[in-house]
N, C-alpha and C positions, 0 to 999 in steps of 0.2 A: 546747233549741236551737230556732231559728226554722225555719219551713218555707220551702224554696226552690222557686220555681216553675220548671218545666222546659217548654220548648216545642220541638217537633221534628217530624220527618216522621211520617206516620200509617201508613206501610207498612213492612214489613221482610221479609227472607228468613227462612224458617223455620230454626230450629236444632234438630237432632235431640236427643231425650232430654228428661227432665223437669227436669234441672239441668245446668249446664255451667260450666266454668272456661275461658275463652278467653284466650290470651296474645298480646300484641302487643309489638313491640320498643320498648324505652325509647330515649331519645335516644342512649344509648351502645350500643344494640343488644343489651342484656342481656335475657334472659327473667326472669320473677319468680324462678325457681329460682336462676339465676345471681346475681341481685342479692342474694339472701338467703344465699348459700353461706358468707359469712363469719360467720354467726351460729353460736352453739353452744347446746346444750340449756340450759346454765346462764344464758346471756344472754337467751334467749327466755323463761325463767321469770320474768324481770324486765320482761316486756312491760307497758307502762303505759297507763292510760287518760289521755288528754290532752284538755284543753278548749281547742281552737283551731279556731274556726269557719272560718278560712281554708283549713284542710286539706279540710274537707267542701265548701267552696265550689269548690275546684279540682276535686274529684272530680265534683261536679254539673255544672260547666262542661264537663268532658271527656265526660260522659255525654250532655250536650245536643249536643255537637259531632258525635256519631255515634249518633243516635237509633235508626236501623235496626239497628245492630250491637248496641247494649246494651238494646234493647227499651224505651226511654224516649221515648215520643212525645208528641204534642199532648194537652193536657188532664191530663197527669200532674204530680204534685208529689212530691218526695222529702223526707222528714223525717229528718235525721241523728239517730241514737239514741246511738251511742257511737263514739269513735275510739280505736283501739289503735295504739300506736307501738312498733316493735321497737327493739332496741338499735342497729341500724345505720341507723335513721332511717326505714325503710319504714313506711308506715301502712296501716291497714285500717279503712274507715269503714262501719259497719253502718247501713242506712237502712230505713225503712218507706216505703210508697208509697200515694198516693191517686190516684183517677181521677175527674175531674169532681166533686171534693170528697168522694168516697166511699172508705172504706178498701178497699184491695186485699188481701184475705186470701191469703197465699201470694205476695205481691208484694215481699217484703223482699229485700234484696240486700246484698252486701258489696263495696265498691270497694277494690281493692288498688293502692297507689301507691308509687313510689320515694321516696327522701328528697327528691328534687328536685320531687316532685309530679306525676310522669308516671304516668298511669293505665296499668297493665300487664295487669290482668285483673279480672273481675267474677264473683263467685259468686252465682248466683240460680237460681230455679226457673222463672221466666217464660220462655217460648220464643217469644212473639210480641208485637208491639206491640198494646196494647189499642185496640179500635175497636168499641164497642158502645153501645147506647142505655142511659141510666140512668133511663128513665121506666118504672115498674112497671105492669103491667096487673092484677096480683094485689094485693088490699088487705091492709093490715096485719092486719085481723081474720081474713081467710081464711088468711093465712100462719100465724097463731097456731093456728087450728083444725087445719091440716095438721101442725103440730109436735106437737100433742097426740094425733094418731091413734095407735092401738095397732099396734106392729110388734114385731119380735124384741127390740128394745132397750127400748122404752117399756113393754111389758107386764110387765117385771120391776121397774118402779119404782112404788112405792106413793105415794099422795098427789101424783101428777104434776099440777102446775099451772103456769101462766105466771108468770114472775118479774115481778111488778109494779114492782120496783125498776129493772128494765132493760127498757125498751120495745123491741119489734122494731126492728131497724135495717137499713137498706139497705146492702149491701156488694157489692163485686165479688169473687166466689168464684173464685180462680185456683189452687186447690190441686190439683184433679184435672181433666184434660180441658180443654175449651174454657172460657176465662173467662166467667162467667155472672153476670148481675145477680141477686142473691138477697136474701131477707130472712133475717137471723140472729135467731132467736127463742130466748130463754133461758128454760128451765123449771127447776123445782126439785122435789125429792121425796126419796125414800129408796130406795137400792138394796136388793137382796134380803137382803144380810148386815148391813144397818143403816148402811152407809156413806152419808153425804149424797150427793145427786146434784145436780150443776149442769150441765145438759145444754144445749149450744148446737146447735140444729138449723138447717141451711141449706136454705131452701125457694126453689126457682126462682121468681123474681118474675114470670115470664111464664106458666108452666104450672102452678104449684102443686105440682110434684113435690118430694118430700123428696130433696135431693141427698146429704146425709150428716149424721151426728150425732156430736158430739164431747163426751165426758164431761170436765168440767173438774176433777173430783176425781180425782187420780192416786193409785193404790194399788199396794201389793205384795200380791197375793192371799195371805191366810192366813199372813203372815209374823209372827214374834214369838219370844220367848225367856223362860227362867225365871231371869233375873237372875244370869248366870254370869260377869260381867265382873270379879268379885273386888273387892279394895280398890283404888280409883282416886283420883287427886288431883282435887279440885274447887275452883274459885274461888267463894266465897260472899260474901254481903253482910250485914254486921251492921246490925241495926236495933234500937236499944235493947238489951234483954237477950236478943233472939232473933236467929237467923241465917236469911237468905232464900236459897233456891236460885236465885240470880241472879248472873250473871257480868258485871261491868262491863268486864272486859278483852277480852271478845269481843262487842262491840256491844250489851251489855245483855241478852243471852239469858237466859231464865228458864224455869222449869217449874212448871205448875199441876196440881192434882188436880181432875178433873171429877166426882169422887164418884159415878161410875157413871151419871151423867146423859148424855143425848145432846142434840144441838142441837134446839131447839124448832122447831115447825112455822113459827112466825113468823120465826125465824132462817133456816130453809131456804128459805122462800118470798120473804121481803122483805129478809133480811139485817139485821133489827132484833132487838135484845135478845139477841144471841149471847153465850153465856157464855164467858168466858176461863178459868173455873175458879178455884180458890182457890190462891194462891201457896203453894208448899210451904215450910214453915219448920221449924226445929229449935231446941231449947234449947241445943244444942252445935254445934260445927262439923262433926259427923258426921251424915250423912243415910242412913237405912236400916240394915239389918243383914244384907243378903244373903238374906233370907227373904221370901217373897211376902206373908206375913201383916202385915208392916210396910209400910204403903203408900208410905213414902218410898224403899223399895228400888227399885221400878220407876222412880220419879222420878229417882233417882240415875243409873240406867242411861241414861235419856233425856237427861239433862243431859250425861253423859259422852259419849254419842254425838254430841251437838251440838258439844261441845268438840273432840273428835278430828276431826270433819268440818271444822270451822272451821280447825283447825291444818293439816290435810292440804292444803286448798286454798290457804292462805296460804303455807305453807313449801315445798310442792312446785310449785305453779303460780303463786304470786305474786298470788292473787286475794284481795281484802279482804272476806271474808264471802260469804255465798250471793248477795247482791244486787250485790256488787262495789263497794259504797259505804261499807263499814264498819258498816252497821247490822245488827242481829241479828234473828233470828226467835224464836219461843218454842215450847214443847212443852206438850201437854195429855195427861196420862196417866189411866188408869182411866176410859176413855170407854165408856159403855154396859155392858151385861151380856152375858157370853158372846160378846163381839165379837171375832172372830178376824180382825183386819185393822189396818192403819195407813195413814194418808193425809196427803198434803201438799196444802193448798188454796190455795197462793199466798202465804200469810203465815206459816203455822205448821204444826207437826207434831202429829198426833193419834194416840194409841196405845190400842188395846183391850187387855183383860186376857186374851184367849184364852178357851177354854172350860173351863180347869182340869183337863181330862182328857187330851186329846191335845196341846193347845197351852197354853203359859204366856203371860205378858204379852209383847207384841210390841215389846219395847224392845231388841232385839239390836243389836249394833254395825253389822252390815252392812245391817240394815233402816234404821237412822238415816241411814247414809251414802247408801243408795239413795234414800230419800224426799227428803232435803235436796238431793240432786243433781238431782232434778226441778226444784228452784228455780233451780239454776245453769243448767240447760238452758233453762228458761222465760225467764231473763234474759240469755241469749246467743243461741243459734241459734233458740230458740222452736219446736222441732220439733213439728209438728202431731201430736196424739195419736190418729192413725188411720193405717191403711195402713202402708206401709213406713217412713214417717217416724215413726209411732207405735212401731213395733218398734225403730227406732234410738233413740227417746226412752227406752224401757224398757231397752234394752241399755246405754245410757249410764249409767243409774242402777245397773244391775247391775255394770258395769265399775268405776265409781267407788266404789260401796258396798263392793265387794271390795277395791279399792285402799286404802280407808279402814281396812278390817280388817287388811290387811298393814301399813299405816303405824302402826297402834296398837301392834303388836308385843306384844300382851297374851297371856301364856301361858295364861290362862283361856279365850281364844278365838283360837286360832292362825289365821293367815291360810290360806285355801284358796279354791277356786273353787266352793264350794257356796253357795247363796243361802238364808239363813234356817234353817240346820240346827240352830242352838242353841236355838230356842224349842220344839222338839218334846219333849214330856214322855215320850213313848214312841214307838218306831218311827220310821223314815225319817230319823233323825239322821245317817245316812251318805249320804243322798241329798239332803236338803233339799227346798225347793220347786222349785229349778232347779239344774242343773249346767252350768257354762260349758264344761267340757271335752267333754261329750257331751250336749248339750241334749235330744235326743229320748229320752234315757233316762227322762224323767218321763212319757212317753206322750202328751204334747201338744205340746211344743216341737219345733222343727225344726233339724236340723244344717245343711241345704243350701238355698241359694236356689232358688226356682222362680217361675214367673210367678204362682202362686197364693198366694205368701207374704203379700202385702198384704191378703188376705181373712181372715187369721187374727186372733184376739185378739192385741193388741199384746204381751201377756206371753209369748205363744208364738212370734210372729214375731221377737221379740228374740233367739231362739236363733241366728239367722244371725250377728248382730253379736257376740253373746257367744262363739260358736265361733271366729269370726275373731280376736277379741281374745286368747282363750286360746292359739290357735295362734301368733299373733304374739309373745306374751310367753313362752310355755313350750315351744312346738313340739308335734309329734305324738308318739304312742306312750305307753307306760306309765311312770309315775313317782309318787313319793309326795311330797305337798306338805302341810305342816301336819299330818302324821300321817295323812292321808287318801290312799287310792289314787286316782290319776287316770289316765285312759287316753283319749286323744283321737284319733279316727279322722279321715280326710280324705275328702272327697266325690269326689276324683279319684284316690284311691289314691297320692297323692304323700307324700313325707316332708318335713315342714316343720321347720326349725331355728329355735327361738325367739330373740329378741333381748333378752329380759329385761323385767321389769315396769317398771323405771325408764325405759327408752326407749319402751316401748309406751304408758305412761300419758301421757307428754309428747306423743307423736304424736296420740293421741286427743283430748287437751285442746285442742291447737292447732287440730286440724281442726274441733272443735266450735265454738270461739270465733271462728275466723278464716275458715273456708271453708263450714261447714254453714249452711243457711238453713232456713226453716220447712218446705219441701217436699223437702228432701234425701231421696233414696231410696238403696237399697243400691248401685246403680251409681254414683251421684254421691258416695256416701260413700267408695267406692274411690278416686275421683278426688281427693276432698278430703284423704284420709289420705296419698295419694301426694304431694300438694302439701306437706302438713305435714311429712312425712318428708324431702322434698327440702329444705325450708327449714332443717330441723334438722341434717341429716347430709350433704346434697349429692345431686345427681341420680344419680351413679354409685355411691352407697354401698350397703353390704350391707343397711342398714336399709330403703332403698327397695325393694330386691329382695325382702326379707322381707315387706314390706307387700303387694306384688303376689302373692307366692307364697301368703300366708295367705288373701287374698281368693279366689284361684283355687281354693284348697283347700276353700272353702265354696260354690263354683260361682258366684261373682260375678266375671265376666271383662270 
């Protein structure tokens, strides 16, 4: 879509919080909740992406008309990214923002409109109209030097070098605190466990201070499994007398064998010569034998995980693939030696084999769903992978990875709220890497929100979102799910009654795609999920009350 220029006032009244959803009356006097009350979960599952520039034009015109209200002032431009249309005709236009020609990181927004095109509310993290100089006093070279300085993050990365493929770029960093002119410097290297590193460092273009660092390779720490999905159906492609592990019915997804190689230094530093691995083939339509000594067994699990995740998003949420456009990603298995991790890099999944002693190959169903859900988040809300938004990013992957496991209904890997339990060869298979019913039982995650949550590793701050979701779906107290004992406490000693997984997953997905933005924190996630539940079930529904109660139960009020 084209970029539409917006002109408006340069000052605005401050709006409290890091994100907000403000509601204004439509011509008929209806609030967003009231105008959406005729929708049902089934009809919202059919929410469609539409290509109609006039919808975005109306939204931009309305934003221009009240620049101080919507924080869209002079020098700003809005670029429509995607327009979603509900069954009742209401639309939601997701947009990115620039200021004086520079990308505004954290400036994305979603404009919500009635069928008639009246702007009713906006989801965004920006709380003030931008008014700053875009002339840096720090040079590009100095910014790169600052990005390469050793600190708690960079000292753990070997081969840390500037990414010559991506030159430092001036941006407006509006993710945390006061919007600041910054250099975004991309570096590459290798993390301590062998995972590639693609680090974006934001350096204040005036002072040279490192503002924050964001790891672009999103992982599930130490997740994996020993190929226990059993015999599963796979769609394969015949090529001559052989069969390829490639599925033309799901966007052309396929799986390759990395033969225990890792990405080369040239690939990590420049993005050149990156190996896709060798396409997995078989002389018959059967791939693997359920034993790790057969290299195709891990490949079959990876492809199965891709298939189930694809089907889950399509059949439950009406989303056409991870990217929403019908195109597929691909998998690389047998990455590295003794590599106990898996990662999504924006285009593909990569799985290690584990260490062969404590961990098996990292191709479990919930790990596949988790990692591929990073792709869904990246292509919808774009939650920043740091602070509370990073915790919500990880929680979203845990939530949907778990829902994929339930959706599969595979007796070899029954649905539960443990993350990555099946890849443990010994010990911890009743705990997993994380538990959603009682996150802090792993010794690192947290059950309850506090002002320091955003300082934790995102895999641990995700505990607040995971705990909320479990309470919303299943409620508090003791119960057995998937043959595993669960027992979820609350932070305020309340008793929470769950609304079930079917309703909970629809609320979270709608909040993610319709109300969350890149800087959404836990407070605004509460607001967004309440709005989503209101759309689905009505403002006075038991479901809205349950959302509020579950958030309060994890200390998000």
